C-alpha positions in Angstrom: 59.3 88.5 83.0 61.0 91.8 83.2 64.4 92.5 81.7 65.8 93.0 85.1 64.6 89.6 86.2 66.0 88.0 83.1 69.4 89.6 83.7 69.6 88.1 87.2 70.1 84.7 85.5 73.7 85.8 84.6 75.7 85.8 87.7 79.5 85.8 88.1 80.9 82.7 89.6 80.8 83.1 93.4 83.8 82.8 95.7 83.2 79.7 97.8 85.1 79.2 101.1 87.4 76.2 100.8 87.1 75.9 97.0 89.0 77.4 94.1 87.3 78.1 90.7 89.2 75.8 88.3 87.1 76.0 85.1 84.4 78.4 84.0 82.6 76.8 81.0 79.7 78.0 78.8 77.2 76.5 81.3 79.0 75.1 84.3 81.6 76.1 86.8 84.0 73.6 88.2 85.6 74.1 91.6 88.4 72.1 93.3 89.4 72.0 97.0 91.5 75.1 97.7 95.1 74.7 96.7 94.6 71.5 94.7 95.5 71.2 91.0 92.5 70.3 89.0 94.2 67.3 87.5 94.8 65.9 91.0 91.5 66.7 92.7 89.9 63.6 94.2 86.7 65.6 94.7 85.2 68.5 92.7 82.2 70.8 93.0 80.1 71.1 89.8 77.9 74.1 89.7 75.2 74.5 87.0 74.6 78.2 86.1 71.6 79.7 84.5 73.6 80.3 81.3 72.5 78.7 78.1 74.6 78.0 75.0 73.9 77.3 71.4 76.1 77.1 68.3 79.2 77.4 70.5 78.1 80.8 71.9 77.0 81.5 75.5 73.8 83.4 75.1 72.4 86.4 77.0 70.5 86.6 79.1 70.5 83.3 81.0 67.4 81.3 81.8 66.2 81.8 85.4 66.2 78.6 87.5 67.9 76.7 84.7 70.8 75.6 86.9 68.5 74.2 89.5 66.4 72.4 86.9 69.5 70.8 85.3 70.8 69.7 88.7 67.4 68.2 89.8 67.0 66.3 86.5 70.5 65.0 86.6 70.0 63.7 90.2 66.8 62.0 89.1 68.6 60.2 86.4 71.7 59.3 88.4 69.2 57.5 90.8 67.5 55.7 88.0 70.7 54.5 86.4 72.7 53.5 89.5 72.4 49.8 88.8 73.8 50.2 85.3 76.9 52.3 85.8 78.7 54.1 88.7 78.2 57.8 88.7 80.3 60.6 90.0 77.9 62.3 92.5 78.8 62.3 96.2 76.1 64.7 97.4 73.8 67.4 96.0 72.9 68.6 99.5 76.3 68.9 101.3 77.3 71.9 99.1 78.1 75.6 99.9 75.0 77.6 100.7 75.6 80.1 97.9 75.1 77.4 95.3 72.6 75.2 97.1 70.2 73.5 94.7 72.4 73.9 91.6 75.6 72.2 92.7 76.9 68.6 93.1 79.9 67.4 95.1 81.5 64.8 92.8 84.3 62.4 92.6 87.3 63.6 90.5 87.4 61.9 87.2 89.9 61.7 84.3 87.4 62.3 81.6 87.4 60.3 78.4 87.9 62.7 75.5 84.7 61.5 73.7 81.1 62.6 73.5 79.0 59.5 73.7 75.8 60.1 71.7 72.9 57.7 71.5 70.3 58.2 68.8 66.9 56.6 68.5 65.6 59.1 66.0 67.1 61.0 63.1 67.4 64.7 63.6 69.9 67.5 64.1 73.5 66.7 63.1 72.6 63.1 62.7 70.1 63.9 60.0 72.7 66.2 58.3 75.3 63.5 58.2 72.7 61.0 56.9 71.7 63.4 54.1 75.3 63.9 53.2 76.4 60.3 53.0 73.6 57.9 54.1 75.4 57.0 57.3 75.7 58.4 60.9 78.7 57.6 63.1 79.7 54.9 60.6 76.3 53.2 60.7 74.9 52.9 57.2 71.2 53.5 57.4 68.3 52.6 55.0 67.5 55.0 52.2 64.4 57.1 52.4 64.7 58.3 56.0 63.7 61.9 56.9 63.4 64.4 59.7 62.4 62.6 62.9 62.5 59.1 61.5 62.6 56.4 64.1 65.6 54.1 63.7 65.2 50.4 63.8 67.5 50.2 66.8 69.3 52.9 68.7 72.8 53.7 67.5 76.0 54.9 69.1 77.5 57.9 67.3 80.6 59.4 69.0 81.9 62.9 68.7 85.1 64.6 69.6 85.2 66.8 72.7 86.2 70.2 71.5 88.0 72.8 73.5 85.8 75.7 74.6 85.0 77.9 71.6 85.6 75.0 69.1 83.1 72.7 67.5 82.5 69.1 68.5 82.9 66.9 65.5 80.9 63.7 64.7 83.2 60.8 64.1 82.6 57.1 63.3 82.9 54.3 65.8 85.9 53.0 63.9 87.6 56.4 64.3 86.8 56.4 68.0 88.4 53.0 68.4 91.5 54.0 66.5 91.9 56.9 69.0 91.0 55.2 72.3 91.2 51.5 71.7 88.7 48.8 70.9 88.1 47.8 74.5 87.3 51.2 75.9 85.1 52.2 73.0 83.2 48.9 73.1 82.5 49.5 76.8 81.4 53.1 76.2 79.1 52.0 73.4 77.5 49.3 75.5 77.0 51.6 78.5 75.7 54.5 76.3 73.0 52.3 74.7 72.0 50.6 77.9 71.5 54.0 79.6 69.6 55.3 76.6 67.3 52.3 76.5 66.6 52.6 80.2 65.9 56.3 79.9 63.6 55.7 76.9 61.5 53.3 79.0 61.3 55.8 81.9 60.3 58.7 79.7 57.8 56.7 77.7 55.7 56.1 80.9 55.5 59.9 81.2 54.5 60.4 77.6 57.9 61.6 76.3 60.2 60.4 73.6 64.0 60.8 74.1 65.2 61.3 70.5 68.8 61.4 71.4 71.2 62.2 74.2 74.8 63.0 74.9 76.7 61.4 77.8 80.2 61.8 79.2 82.3 59.3 81.1 85.6 59.3 83.0 87.8 57.1 85.0 87.6 57.4 88.8 91.0 58.6 90.0 91.0 56.3 92.9 89.6 53.0 91.6 90.0 53.5 87.8 86.4 52.5 87.3 84.6 53.9 84.2 82.1 56.3 85.7 79.2 58.4 84.4 80.0 62.1 84.8 78.9 65.6 84.0 75.1 66.0 83.7 72.8 63.3 82.4 69.7 63.3 80.2 68.8 67.0 80.7 67.2 69.4 78.2 70.7 70.7 77.5 72.0 67.3 76.4 68.9 65.5 75.1 65.9 66.0 72.9 62.6 65.4 74.6 59.5 65.1 72.3 55.8 64.6 73.1 54.9 61.0 72.3 51.2 61.9 71.4 52.3 64.7 69.0 55.0 62.7 67.2 54.9 62.8 63.4 57.6 61.6 61.1 58.8 64.1 58.5 58.4 67.3 60.5 60.4 69.1 63.3 58.9 68.0 66.6 57.7 70.2 69.5 60.3 69.7 72.2 61.1 70.3 75.8 64.8 71.2 75.4 67.1 73.9 74.1 66.3 73.1 70.5 63.6 75.8 71.0 66.4 78.3 71.4 68.4 77.0 68.5 65.3 77.2 66.3 64.7 80.8 67.3 68.3 81.8 66.6 68.1 80.4 63.1 64.7 81.9 62.3 64.1 85.1 60.5 62.8 86.6 63.7 66.2 86.7 65.3 67.8 88.5 62.4 71.1 86.6 63.1 73.3 85.4 60.3 74.8 82.2 61.7 77.3 82.1 58.9 78.5 85.6 59.6 81.1 86.9 62.1 78.7 88.4 64.5 77.6 87.1 67.9 74.0 86.0 68.4 71.4 88.6 69.5 70.1 89.0 73.0 67.3 86.5 73.7 63.9 88.3 73.9 62.0 88.1 77.2 59.3 85.9 75.6 62.0 83.4 74.4 63.6 83.4 77.9 60.3 82.8 79.6 59.2 80.1 77.1 62.5 78.3 77.5 62.2 78.3 81.3 58.7 76.9 81.0 60.0 74.1 78.8 62.8 73.1 81.1 60.5 73.0 84.1 57.9 71.0 82.2 60.6 68.5 81.3 61.5 68.1 85.0 57.9 67.8 86.1 56.9 65.3 83.4 60.0 63.1 83.9 59.9 63.0 87.6 56.2 63.4 88.4 57.2 66.1 90.9 56.4 69.8 91.0 59.4 72.1 90.6 59.7 74.5 93.6 
């Protein structure tokens, strides 16, 4: 991949007839019907860009085709999960031509201010919390667990939804209930774990382990129904491991953006994460290898070729 090719992954948000750009995030653009306040929109357009983020930074360059891969994987999962929970997608085909393949027309939701995380294995921030206090999300775990340990049962570990540029913060289930109420959090926990278990079963048939995943929910502005929103079970929001290579106690090979995080924190990047500087530009080989991982995740999960 040439540098010029890699740079094409970063594109300014396009102007779309009939739509106003409401929010430009680290990875997605959110459009609303022209002239409609974002808080009142009954319908929105969610556009996945090729940008990739890590450690609260939007990295450069982007990953070619990433937006298309994320949209295709999300659509696959929305179809797989439709009997468990309503989702926000209206159409992924009836979208403006400029963003075809990487956009979804969706129902407007009032988002629940909580990241709903399901963990079946101990890694990442969950492992960090466990090492600090023996618990994750308020769940006290057995002693002696280590990197990539499988948990006896999947657990629900919520996190706050930070404003752009701030950090999400892991909290306990009890803290979530004090903020949002027992009934809502109990429903979120039940749905999150049901979705995770279903996804685990689907992925296992394709030789993959889903170590953990992050979900977002909102209330439909018309019906009030709790609805699955945002993206779902993509390499941006989940960890996908190879089942036949799994070994407890070591960092796993993965088909997700952990590959980019690992490079950023390696000596090869030269970046001091604790310092004030922004991360370095991703080398061409890291961009290409990340693209390959995202595409392999799509092809393994769906059994379809990415085109």
